[in-house]
VMD Tcl script that draws the C-alpha trace (Angstrom):
set ca {
  {13.91 134.17 106.41}
  {15.54 131.84 103.91}
  {13.29 129.27 102.29}
  {15.09 126.18 100.99}
  {13.49 124.77 97.88}
  {14.61 121.99 95.54}
  {14.42 120.64 92.02}
  {13.16 117.28 93.25}
  {12.82 116.06 89.66}
  {16.60 115.53 89.76}
  {16.04 112.66 92.19}
  {12.64 111.25 91.14}
  {10.51 111.32 88.00}
  {7.04 110.93 89.49}
  {5.45 113.79 91.40}
  {4.32 111.40 94.12}
  {7.92 110.38 94.75}
  {9.13 113.97 94.55}
  {6.61 114.96 97.22}
  {7.47 112.01 99.46}
  {11.17 112.81 99.09}
  {10.72 116.47 100.00}
  {8.72 115.49 103.07}
  {11.42 113.03 104.12}
  {13.94 115.89 103.87}
  {11.76 118.23 105.90}
  {11.41 120.63 102.97}
  {8.27 122.63 102.26}
  {9.03 123.96 98.79}
  {9.42 122.57 95.27}
  {10.89 124.32 92.21}
  {8.65 122.61 89.69}
  {10.09 121.66 86.30}
  {9.28 118.06 85.28}
  {6.22 116.23 86.57}
  {5.99 112.53 85.82}
  {8.58 113.08 83.10}
  {6.62 115.90 81.47}
  {7.81 119.51 81.39}
  {5.48 121.67 83.44}
  {4.98 124.01 80.47}
  {3.46 121.22 78.37}
  {0.94 120.03 80.97}
  {-2.80 120.48 80.50}
  {-4.88 122.54 82.92}
  {-6.43 119.40 84.40}
  {-2.98 117.88 84.93}
  {-1.75 121.04 86.65}
  {-4.81 121.15 88.92}
  {-4.31 117.49 89.84}
  {-0.68 118.23 90.69}
  {-1.72 121.25 92.75}
  {-4.09 119.10 94.83}
  {-1.34 116.58 95.57}
  {1.02 119.37 96.59}
  {-1.59 121.05 98.78}
  {-2.47 117.76 100.47}
  {1.21 117.28 101.30}
  {1.78 120.85 102.46}
  {4.28 121.57 99.68}
  {4.42 125.02 98.09}
  {5.95 126.08 94.77}
  {8.93 128.42 94.89}
  {8.79 129.05 91.13}
  {7.81 127.46 87.85}
  {11.10 126.53 86.17}
  {9.95 127.15 82.62}
  {11.95 126.85 79.37}
  {10.66 130.24 78.18}
  {13.45 132.11 76.44}
  {15.59 129.02 75.94}
  {15.43 129.11 72.16}
  {17.06 130.94 69.27}
  {16.21 134.47 68.26}
  {15.95 133.13 64.73}
  {12.79 131.21 65.66}
  {9.34 132.83 65.31}
  {8.42 134.65 68.49}
  {4.64 134.24 68.67}
  {4.61 130.54 69.65}
  {6.93 131.36 72.54}
  {4.83 134.34 73.59}
  {1.84 131.99 73.65}
  {3.89 129.60 75.79}
  {4.67 132.45 78.19}
  {0.96 133.15 78.56}
  {0.28 129.48 79.22}
  {3.04 129.26 81.84}
  {1.64 132.35 83.56}
  {-1.71 130.56 83.82}
  {0.05 127.48 85.21}
  {1.83 129.59 87.81}
  {-1.47 131.12 88.85}
  {-3.07 127.70 89.30}
  {-0.08 126.53 91.33}
  {-0.23 129.60 93.55}
  {3.29 130.84 92.89}
  {4.44 134.29 91.82}
  {7.75 133.17 90.29}
  {8.47 132.03 86.72}
  {12.05 131.26 85.68}
  {12.91 132.46 82.16}
  {15.96 132.91 79.92}
  {17.15 135.47 77.36}
  {17.51 133.56 74.09}
  {20.27 132.01 72.02}
  {21.66 134.06 69.12}
  {20.99 133.33 65.47}
  {23.62 131.08 63.91}
  {26.99 132.79 63.33}
  {25.98 135.89 65.28}
  {27.67 137.15 68.45}
  {25.12 136.92 71.26}
  {26.47 140.08 72.88}
  {25.34 142.04 69.81}
  {21.71 140.87 70.08}
  {20.51 143.33 72.71}
  {17.90 145.05 70.59}
  {16.15 141.76 69.77}
  {16.49 140.48 73.32}
  {15.14 143.71 74.80}
  {12.10 143.69 72.52}
  {11.23 140.09 73.33}
  {11.76 140.43 77.07}
  {9.50 143.47 77.01}
  {6.74 141.42 75.41}
  {7.21 138.62 77.94}
  {7.05 141.09 80.81}
  {3.88 142.64 79.40}
  {2.11 139.27 79.62}
  {2.37 139.29 83.44}
  {2.02 143.02 84.06}
  {-0.32 143.71 86.97}
  {-0.79 140.02 87.78}
  {1.57 139.72 90.74}
  {3.74 137.30 88.78}
  {7.49 137.90 88.71}
  {9.66 136.77 85.80}
  {13.01 135.52 87.12}
  {15.74 135.68 84.50}
  {18.46 133.07 85.07}
  {22.03 133.45 83.85}
  {22.86 130.57 81.50}
  {25.64 129.61 79.13}
  {25.34 130.77 75.50}
  {22.18 132.90 75.91}
  {22.33 136.70 75.99}
  {22.37 136.53 79.78}
  {25.50 134.38 79.85}
  {27.56 137.08 81.54}
  {27.07 139.15 84.66}
  {27.43 142.29 82.57}
  {24.57 141.30 80.30}
  {22.43 140.15 83.21}
  {23.00 143.50 84.90}
  {21.93 145.22 81.68}
  {18.74 143.16 81.71}
  {18.21 143.95 85.38}
  {18.76 147.66 84.94}
  {16.31 147.77 82.05}
  {13.54 145.53 83.41}
  {13.82 145.30 87.21}
  {10.48 146.22 88.71}
  {7.57 144.50 90.40}
  {7.20 141.84 87.71}
  {10.84 141.22 86.73}
  {13.98 140.23 88.65}
  {17.08 138.07 88.31}
  {17.73 134.48 89.38}
  {21.40 133.96 90.25}
  {23.13 130.65 89.43}
  {26.82 130.76 90.46}
  {27.71 127.38 88.93}
  {26.62 128.53 85.48}
  {29.36 131.15 85.58}
  {31.92 128.41 86.27}
  {30.61 126.02 83.63}
  {29.84 128.53 80.90}
  {32.24 131.41 81.53}
  {35.19 129.75 83.29}
  {34.79 132.12 86.23}
  {35.96 130.87 89.64}
  {35.47 134.12 91.56}
  {31.83 134.93 90.78}
  {31.24 136.45 94.20}
  {33.81 139.13 93.41}
  {33.09 139.58 89.70}
  {29.43 138.74 89.12}
  {27.48 139.16 92.35}
  {28.33 142.87 92.77}
  {26.96 143.63 89.29}
  {23.74 141.67 89.73}
  {22.90 141.69 93.44}
  {20.51 144.64 93.47}
  {18.28 142.85 90.97}
  {18.49 139.29 92.40}
  {15.37 137.85 94.04}
  {16.09 134.12 93.59}
  {19.23 132.00 94.05}
  {19.95 128.55 92.60}
  {22.47 126.45 94.49}
  {24.69 124.08 92.60}
  {28.47 123.84 92.63}
  {30.85 123.07 89.80}
  {34.53 122.38 89.33}
  {36.23 124.23 86.51}
  {36.69 121.80 83.61}
  {33.92 119.41 84.65}
  {31.79 118.73 81.59}
  {28.47 117.52 82.95}
  {28.69 116.64 86.66}
  {28.30 119.09 89.53}
  {30.06 119.04 92.89}
  {28.86 118.84 96.45}
  {28.04 122.36 97.63}
  {31.24 123.96 98.85}
  {33.59 121.55 97.07}
  {33.59 123.19 93.62}
  {34.61 126.55 92.20}
  {31.27 128.37 92.49}
  {32.13 129.93 95.87}
  {28.92 128.72 97.49}
  {30.01 129.50 101.06}
  {31.13 132.97 100.03}
  {27.91 133.57 98.13}
  {25.75 132.51 101.06}
  {27.68 134.83 103.38}
  {27.79 137.77 100.99}
  {24.14 137.54 100.01}
  {22.89 137.21 103.58}
  {25.13 139.96 104.91}
  {23.72 142.17 102.15}
  {20.15 141.51 103.28}
  {19.05 138.77 100.90}
  {15.95 136.88 101.97}
  {13.77 134.49 100.05}
  {14.43 131.26 98.20}
  {17.66 129.34 97.89}
  {16.97 126.45 95.55}
  {18.92 123.19 95.47}
  {19.77 122.07 91.93}
  {22.83 119.89 92.60}
  {23.39 118.15 89.18}
  {25.66 115.76 91.08}
  {25.05 112.74 88.84}
  {24.58 114.57 85.53}
  {23.69 117.94 84.10}
  {22.42 119.19 80.78}
  {20.66 121.93 78.88}
  {17.18 121.15 80.22}
  {17.89 119.56 83.60}
  {20.05 117.20 85.57}
  {20.06 114.28 87.96}
  {21.13 113.78 91.55}
  {20.74 110.65 93.63}
  {18.66 110.85 96.80}
  {21.81 110.29 98.88}
  {23.64 113.08 97.07}
  {20.63 115.36 97.53}
  {20.69 114.75 101.27}
  {24.39 115.61 101.37}
  {23.75 118.86 99.49}
  {20.91 119.76 101.83}
  {23.08 119.06 104.87}
  {25.73 121.37 103.42}
  {23.41 124.32 102.84}
  {21.78 123.88 106.23}
  {25.23 123.89 107.81}
  {26.19 127.06 105.96}
  {22.97 128.78 107.04}
  {23.51 127.63 110.63}
  {26.98 129.18 110.54}
  {25.41 132.44 109.40}
  {22.91 132.23 112.28}
  {19.91 132.93 110.08}
  {16.43 131.46 110.23}
  {15.42 129.09 107.47}
  {12.82 126.54 106.59}
}
mol new
graphics top color blue
foreach p $ca { graphics top sphere $p radius 0.5 }
foreach p [lrange $ca 0 end-1] q [lrange $ca 1 end] { graphics top cylinder $p $q radius 0.2 }
display resetview
């Protein structure tokens, strides 16, 4: 079963509007990132519980907490970010989700990120320890300029940490935008697939600076990825993050009309694959 989720904060700022929009689309899942303009990681416990009640009342579940954990330089002190990881784990528990999206750090200034493995490994180990035995799964997303910018580095992370509380989140468009790769299904997916438990769906044309494409119209091989992942046995979340109006380091925007078009595209692709989805 494929579960379609969405970053509804790309279309609406307020949680009430995000919920109403998801219901109008017939979607049951939200990838939660910004709530009423506030990053989920900076919300208080009472704010998170209030959000949880609204989501429960609407029948909307959380596919993952899209946290900014790991999206900072290795030159920064680690303890404040470890504390943030612990807080996000508590937020995920309140929201009733097992997934937390994380990243693998930017390099210190003037240092090659590919030579930072020892520091990255040590910090990821500490992050993983915070959720050990809790049922929570850290989902590392490939992202431009961090250690996990390449499929090779993501595979190294996966090989080292993949277990019950750690897996990979696969974003094909980030390979186009950050790495200039237009054949990720051939070059990246084979290296990462055994560790992937979460897929983000946005498309991108090579050379586009900050605006994504309608799914299937860019260079991220969305159709091929859907087919290859499903034929290989993938099940779980596919998360719409279209970035069709704008995209940036900490989020993006997509109009409601564009969001509907993206949803129609992924539903059509899944129909062609003859798989069940919700």
